[in-house]
C-alpha positions as CSV (number, residue, x, y, z in Angstrom):
1,M,4.5,25.6,46.0
2,R,6.7,26.3,43.0
3,L,8.4,22.9,43.5
4,K,5.0,21.1,43.4
5,A,4.1,23.0,40.1
6,L,7.5,22.1,38.6
7,L,7.1,18.5,39.6
8,A,3.6,18.3,38.1
9,V,4.9,19.7,34.8
10,M,7.8,17.3,34.7
11,V,5.5,14.3,35.4
12,M,3.1,15.4,32.6
13,A,6.1,15.8,30.2
14,V,7.2,12.2,31.0
15,I,3.6,10.9,30.5
16,L,3.1,12.7,27.2
17,A,6.5,11.6,25.9
18,G,5.5,8.0,26.5
19,C,2.3,8.6,24.4
20,A,3.9,10.3,21.5
21,F,2.4,9.4,18.2
22,D,4.9,7.7,15.8
23,I,4.4,9.1,12.3
24,S,4.8,6.5,9.7
25,E,4.5,7.6,6.1
26,V,4.4,5.9,2.7
27,N,6.0,7.7,-0.2
28,Q,3.4,8.7,-2.8
29,Y,3.6,10.2,-6.2
30,P,0.8,11.6,-8.3
31,A,-0.4,9.1,-10.9
32,A,-3.1,9.6,-13.4
33,L,-5.0,6.3,-14.0
34,V,-5.8,5.7,-17.6
35,P,-8.8,3.2,-17.6
36,A,-8.3,-0.1,-19.4
37,T,-9.8,-0.2,-22.8
38,G,-11.0,-3.1,-25.0
39,S,-13.3,-6.0,-24.3
40,R,-10.7,-8.2,-22.6
41,P,-8.6,-6.6,-19.9
42,E,-5.7,-8.6,-18.7
43,Q,-6.5,-11.1,-15.9
44,F,-4.3,-13.3,-13.8
45,T,-4.4,-15.5,-10.6
46,L,-1.6,-15.0,-8.0
47,N,0.1,-18.4,-7.5
48,D,1.9,-17.6,-4.2
49,D,1.4,-15.3,-1.2
50,V,3.3,-12.0,-1.6
51,K,4.5,-9.6,1.1
52,A,4.9,-6.0,0.1
53,T,6.8,-3.5,2.3
54,F,7.1,0.2,2.1
55,G,9.6,1.1,4.9
56,S,6.7,2.1,7.1
57,G,7.0,-0.9,9.4
58,F,3.7,-2.4,8.1
59,A,3.5,-5.0,5.4
60,T,0.7,-5.6,2.9
61,R,0.0,-9.3,2.1
62,L,-1.5,-10.5,-1.1
63,L,-3.0,-14.0,-0.9
64,A,-2.3,-16.9,-3.3
65,G,-5.3,-17.8,-5.3
66,T,-6.6,-14.2,-5.6
67,R,-7.8,-13.3,-9.1
68,W,-6.8,-9.9,-10.5
69,Q,-8.2,-7.9,-13.4
70,E,-6.6,-4.9,-15.1
71,V,-8.5,-1.7,-14.4
72,G,-6.0,0.7,-16.1
73,S,-2.5,1.9,-16.3
74,T,-0.1,4.5,-14.9
75,P,3.4,5.5,-15.9
76,Y,4.5,3.0,-13.2
77,G,2.8,0.0,-14.7
78,K,-0.6,-1.7,-15.2
79,V,-3.1,-1.4,-12.3
80,F,-5.0,-4.5,-11.2
81,S,-7.9,-4.9,-8.8
82,T,-9.3,-7.9,-7.0
83,K,-12.6,-8.8,-5.4
84,D,-11.1,-11.8,-3.6
85,Q,-9.5,-9.8,-0.7
86,I,-9.5,-6.3,0.6
87,V,-6.2,-4.6,-0.2
88,T,-4.9,-1.9,2.0
89,V,-1.6,-0.2,2.7
90,E,-1.1,0.8,6.3
91,A,1.1,3.5,7.8
92,S,-0.1,6.3,10.0
93,D,-3.2,6.1,7.8
94,I,-4.8,3.2,5.9
95,Y,-5.1,3.5,2.1
96,E,-7.4,1.5,-0.2
97,A,-5.0,0.1,-2.8
98,D,-4.8,-1.6,-6.2
99,L,-1.8,-3.6,-7.3
100,V,0.7,-2.1,-9.8
101,V,2.6,-4.5,-12.0
102,S,5.2,-4.0,-14.7
103,N,6.6,-7.0,-16.7
104,R,5.2,-9.4,-14.0
105,V,7.0,-7.5,-11.3
106,M,5.1,-5.9,-8.4
107,T,6.3,-2.3,-8.4
108,G,3.9,-0.8,-5.9
109,F,0.2,0.1,-5.3
110,Y,-2.2,2.7,-6.7
111,F,-4.1,4.5,-3.9
112,V,-7.6,4.7,-5.2
113,V,-8.9,7.6,-3.2
114,E,-5.7,9.7,-3.3
115,K,-4.9,8.9,-7.0
116,T,-1.3,8.3,-6.2
117,F,1.4,5.6,-6.7
118,A,3.3,4.2,-3.7
119,P,6.4,2.2,-4.7
120,V,7.2,-1.0,-2.7
121,S,10.6,-1.1,-1.0
122,H,11.6,-4.2,-3.0
123,P,10.0,-4.8,-6.4
124,T,9.0,-8.4,-6.5
125,P,8.6,-10.8,-9.4
126,L,5.1,-12.4,-9.3
127,S,4.3,-16.0,-9.9
128,I,1.0,-15.7,-11.9
129,T,-1.2,-17.7,-14.2
130,I,-2.8,-15.7,-17.0
131,T,-6.5,-16.4,-17.0
132,N,-7.8,-14.7,-20.2
């Protein structure tokens, strides 16, 4: 009887080990968003597709031809939003995100709900066309 119980526990342990949830996190830092001021916020169109990685195993893709408008700034760069695609960053959770750019280099994303900045693994120069 004890052998059956032990065997059952071992089988359950093997099954549960195979179903273990892999935690994948994105580094986040508090970032106060200062809203853009003035009548003409900066706007640009992305010329090429861009792939952003965070070390989480998931990539965020930004599509060529998307139009971006400045919505504010953080200490990490200007924050841009688009209506041309839904931008999310995925790890063990999915975050609604806006693009953060400094000197035409993608530095990371601003998580809208969390009010945090998530740096990309490799800051990437952006090929853009200024539209204002």
